[in-house]
C-alpha positions, 0 to 999 in steps of 0.5 A, spaced: 357 485 880 354 478 876 360 476 871 358 477 863 364 473 860 365 467 856 364 462 861 358 465 864 354 466 856 356 459 855 353 456 862 346 458 859 348 460 851 346 453 849 346 453 841 352 459 841 348 465 839 353 469 843 358 466 836 352 469 832 352 476 834 359 476 834 360 474 828 356 480 824 362 482 821 363 476 817 355 476 816 356 482 813 361 480 808 359 473 806 352 476 804 355 481 799 359 475 797 353 471 796 349 476 792 354 478 787 356 470 786 348 469 784 350 474 778 343 477 779 342 482 772 340 489 773 332 489 773 330 498 771 324 496 776 321 504 775 317 503 780 321 501 785 323 496 791 318 492 795 321 487 801 316 482 802 318 479 809 317 478 816 321 477 823 328 478 821 327 479 814 322 485 815 328 488 819 333 487 814 329 492 810 328 497 814 335 497 817 337 498 809 331 504 807 334 508 814 341 506 811 341 508 804 336 515 807 335 521 802 340 517 797 333 513 794 331 514 787 326 510 787 320 508 792 322 502 797 316 499 800 316 493 806 310 489 805 310 485 812 304 481 811 301 476 806 298 482 802 303 486 797 302 495 797 295 495 792 299 498 786 304 493 786 305 492 778 310 489 772 314 496 774 316 494 781 321 489 783 318 485 789 325 481 793 321 476 798 326 474 804 324 469 808 330 464 811 326 458 812 323 458 805 317 457 809 313 463 811 307 463 809 305 471 809 312 471 804 310 466 800 303 469 799 307 475 797 311 471 792 305 468 789 301 475 789 307 478 785 308 473 780 300 475 779 301 482 778 308 481 773 312 484 777 320 482 777 322 478 783 328 476 787 328 471 793 332 470 799 332 463 802 335 457 805 330 453 801 322 451 802 317 453 798 320 459 797 325 457 793 321 451 789 317 457 787 323 461 784 326 455 780 319 453 777 319 461 775 326 462 774 327 467 779 334 469 781 336 466 788 340 469 793 342 463 798 342 463 805 347 460 809 343 455 814 343 453 821 342 460 824 336 462 827 332 467 823 333 472 828 341 472 827 341 473 819 339 480 819 345 482 816 343 478 810 336 480 810 340 487 810 345 486 804 340 482 800 335 489 800 340 494 800 343 489 794 336 489 790 335 496 791 342 497 787 339 492 782 332 495 781 336 502 780 332 504 786 339 506 790 346 506 788 350 500 790 354 501 797 358 495 797 364 499 800 361 502 805 358 495 807 366 493 807 368 499 812 361 497 816 363 490 817 370 493 819 367 497 824 363 491 827 369 487 828 372 492 832 366 493 836 365 485 837 372 485 841 370 491 845 363 489 847 364 482 846 363 476 853 372 477 852 371 485 853 370 488 859 365 489 865 364 495 865 363 495 857 358 499 854 354 493 852 355 489 859 353 496 862 347 498 859 344 490 860 346 491 868 342 497 869 336 495 864 336 488 869 329 487 872 325 493 867 321 493 862 325 497 856 322 502 851 327 504 846 326 510 843 329 512 835 329 518 831 331 518 824 336 513 822 336 509 829 328 509 828 329 501 825 335 500 830 330 501 836 325 496 833 330 491 832 332 493 840 325 490 842 325 484 838 332 482 840 330 482 848 323 480 847 327 473 844 333 472 846 332 475 853 324 473 854 322 480 856 317 485 854 320 491 850 317 496 845 319 500 841 317 508 839 320 513 834 321 521 835 318 525 833 312 523 834 313 520 841 314 527 843 307 529 841 303 523 845 308 517 849 311 523 853 305 525 857 305 517 859 311 517 863 309 521 868 305 515 871 310 509 868 313 509 876 307 507 879 305 502 874 312 497 874 319 499 873 320 501 866 326 503 862 327 508 857 333 508 852 334 513 847 338 511 841 341 517 837 345 519 831 349 525 832 347 526 824 339 526 825 336 533 825 338 538 831 331 538 832 330 532 833 336 530 837 333 537 842 327 532 842 330 526 844 334 530 849 328 533 852 324 527 851 329 523 855 328 528 861 321 527 862 321 519 861 325 520 867 320 523 871 317 516 871 322 511 868 326 507 872 333 507 868 333 512 862 339 511 858 341 515 851 346 511 847 350 515 841 351 511 834 358 510 832 362 510 826 362 515 819 358 512 814 350 512 815 351 504 815 356 504 819 352 508 826 346 503 824 351 497 824 354 499 831 346 501 833 344 494 832 351 490 834 350 493 841 342 491 842 344 484 840 349 483 845 346 487 850 339 482 849 344 477 851 347 479 856 340 481 859 338 473 857 345 471 861 343 475 867 336 472 868 338 465 867 334 464 860 337 460 854 337 465 848 335 459 843 328 458 847 323 461 843 317 456 845 312 461 844 313 462 837 313 454 835 306 453 839 304 460 834 305 456 828 303 450 830 296 453 832 296 456 826 297 450 822 292 446 825 287 452 823 
């Protein structure tokens, strides 16, 4: 059995991505402090909150929406493209979140928010987005520099949660954020490189090695499934796909029987014990159908008391699984050359 200890991780992890993943508890606390230190006045946005962002910023917003769930009092929408929802106007708050500040889709969304007269908050390290915010006097949540954007998902999550509270779309849940950070500390010690070799994260990575993972989530765990997919894509440099139950039980389930003849697929079902009982049953039954064609089938249960704790447990687990898959493949989790090439090609056109 290949070791997944600190030495094995360090052999491929040239830029300390493992440390960034394990620092999730500190990131959650620092993000909360950064929002509070920005001293942003509440904005009574009767129309609700729109979060404009791509990549990790978009994932952070999806996680925030799931954590708030039925506590939302006003609409919460995500704009992961160049345009805002067509109904966006002066009654909305738009959080424009871009780690670099140069994400062209998010900059375009900011400009549209100005045209539509919407209130704005910016979360960034700088760039064109920060320049526009300074020009317009829009509040800025300053993000720390020096990270891969995907490593700052906790900042995107907290910025979205706090913006929802500032807009009147949801209650403030600062105490839950602190509790989630405490849980993440315990889980990081259990699942990290210094943890047992048969710990959940390492064991899952070994079982998924050599497969194309399809990760399914339901209700709270749906955005976590998407986070698993993107982290496996970027850290392990592997194809991976995400789906959502109960919808997947109405279509995707039919294709699993043929998977055995198409390649080595794995099926991972992320489950929240507090989900609707019928959705938990669908997850269990769909996992059974997936076993007809998948090389590996795994059911993973969230840990924690609050919705945010359970969500954080799944995100941290997926981040570490993606890191260990990179180690098993011998690839550097910081290497995302295709993304750089794609951005360069877009800039030339």
